[in-house]
C-alpha positions as CSV (number, residue, x, y, z in Angstrom):
1,M,6.9,23.8,7.0
2,G,3.4,25.0,7.6
3,T,0.5,23.2,9.1
4,S,-1.1,22.7,5.7
5,A,2.0,20.9,4.4
6,S,1.9,18.7,7.5
7,L,-1.8,17.9,7.0
8,L,-1.1,17.0,3.3
9,L,1.8,14.7,4.3
10,T,-0.3,13.0,6.9
11,A,-3.2,12.6,4.5
12,L,-1.0,11.1,1.8
13,I,0.6,8.6,4.2
14,A,-2.9,7.7,5.6
15,I,-4.2,7.2,2.0
16,V,-1.3,4.8,1.3
17,A,-2.0,3.0,4.6
18,A,-5.7,2.8,3.8
19,E,-5.0,1.4,0.4
20,H,-2.9,-1.4,1.9
21,L,-5.6,-2.2,4.4
22,Y,-8.0,-2.5,1.5
23,F,-5.5,-4.8,-0.3
24,L,-5.4,-6.9,3.0
25,Y,-9.2,-7.2,3.0
26,L,-9.4,-8.2,-0.7
27,E,-6.6,-10.7,-0.5
28,M,-7.3,-12.2,2.9
29,F,-11.1,-12.1,3.1
30,A,-12.6,-11.5,-0.3
31,W,-10.2,-13.2,-2.7
32,S,-12.8,-15.5,-4.3
33,A,-15.5,-12.9,-4.5
34,E,-16.6,-11.9,-8.0
35,R,-15.7,-8.2,-7.5
36,T,-12.2,-9.1,-6.3
37,R,-11.7,-11.4,-9.2
38,R,-12.7,-8.6,-11.6
39,I,-10.3,-6.2,-9.9
40,F,-7.4,-8.6,-10.2
41,G,-8.5,-10.2,-13.4
42,T,-8.6,-13.8,-12.1
43,T,-10.9,-16.7,-12.7
44,R,-12.9,-18.5,-10.0
45,E,-10.6,-21.5,-10.4
46,F,-7.4,-19.5,-10.0
47,A,-8.9,-17.6,-7.0
48,E,-9.7,-20.9,-5.3
49,A,-6.4,-22.4,-6.1
50,S,-4.4,-19.4,-4.9
51,K,-6.5,-18.4,-1.8
52,T,-3.7,-19.2,0.7
53,L,-1.0,-17.4,-1.3
54,A,-3.3,-14.4,-1.6
55,A,-4.0,-14.4,2.1
56,N,-0.3,-14.4,2.8
57,Q,0.2,-11.5,0.5
58,G,-2.7,-9.7,2.2
59,L,-1.0,-10.1,5.5
60,Y,2.2,-8.4,4.2
61,N,0.0,-5.5,2.9
62,G,-1.3,-5.3,6.4
63,F,2.2,-5.0,7.8
64,L,2.9,-2.1,5.4
65,A,-0.3,-0.4,6.5
66,C,0.6,-0.8,10.2
67,G,4.1,0.6,9.7
68,L,2.7,3.6,7.9
69,L,0.0,4.2,10.5
70,F,2.6,3.8,13.3
71,S,4.8,6.5,11.6
72,L,2.0,9.0,12.0
73,F,2.1,8.8,15.8
74,F,5.7,9.4,16.5
75,K,7.3,12.7,15.7
76,P,10.1,13.3,14.6
77,E,11.0,9.6,14.4
78,G,7.9,9.0,12.4
79,A,9.5,10.5,9.3
80,T,12.2,7.9,9.3
81,I,9.6,5.1,9.8
82,A,7.4,6.5,7.0
83,R,10.4,6.7,4.6
84,L,11.2,3.1,5.4
85,F,7.7,1.8,4.8
86,L,7.0,4.0,1.8
87,G,10.2,2.6,0.4
88,F,8.9,-0.9,0.9
89,V,5.6,0.1,-0.9
90,L,7.6,1.6,-3.8
91,A,9.8,-1.4,-4.1
92,A,6.7,-3.7,-4.1
93,A,5.0,-1.5,-6.7
94,L,8.0,-1.4,-9.0
95,Y,8.4,-5.2,-8.8
96,G,4.7,-5.8,-9.3
97,G,4.5,-3.3,-12.1
98,V,7.3,-5.0,-14.0
99,T,6.4,-8.7,-13.2
100,V,2.6,-8.7,-12.9
101,N,0.8,-5.7,-14.3
102,R,1.9,-2.1,-15.1
103,R,-1.3,-0.8,-13.5
104,I,0.3,-1.6,-10.1
105,L,2.7,1.3,-10.8
106,L,-0.3,3.7,-10.9
107,V,-2.5,2.2,-8.2
108,Q,0.2,1.3,-5.6
109,G,3.2,3.2,-6.7
110,L,1.8,6.7,-7.5
111,P,0.3,7.3,-4.1
112,A,3.4,6.1,-2.4
113,A,5.6,8.2,-4.6
114,L,3.5,11.3,-3.9
115,A,3.7,10.6,-0.2
116,M,7.5,10.0,-0.4
117,F,8.0,13.2,-2.4
118,A,6.0,15.2,0.2
119,L,7.9,13.6,3.0
120,L,11.3,14.4,1.5
121,F,10.4,18.0,1.1
122,H,8.7,18.2,4.5
123,T,11.6,17.1,6.6
């Protein structure tokens, strides 16, 4: 594979990681903010009542981001690490898309699927 394919793969994995760092921020630090409530479609009351649960979920999103970022620094083992963490993201997106909101499939699942697809054809 050429350098451009490697750069694309790295960019896709970094995008998924950045997305999960953003989820961490929203869920751990900005859960009750009006903008976050709009994004997730929640009320002020729900946001206040579920703040601790959202923070816990945000922490898990941070773990996903860390695993993906970690995978970028270790070659060739990084590909295995990336497959593992992208698989976790895809599983979470599928579950969330079925149980919470189909939009999760697009927002969380599509970038991870693109990264996984690129990874499978890169290695």
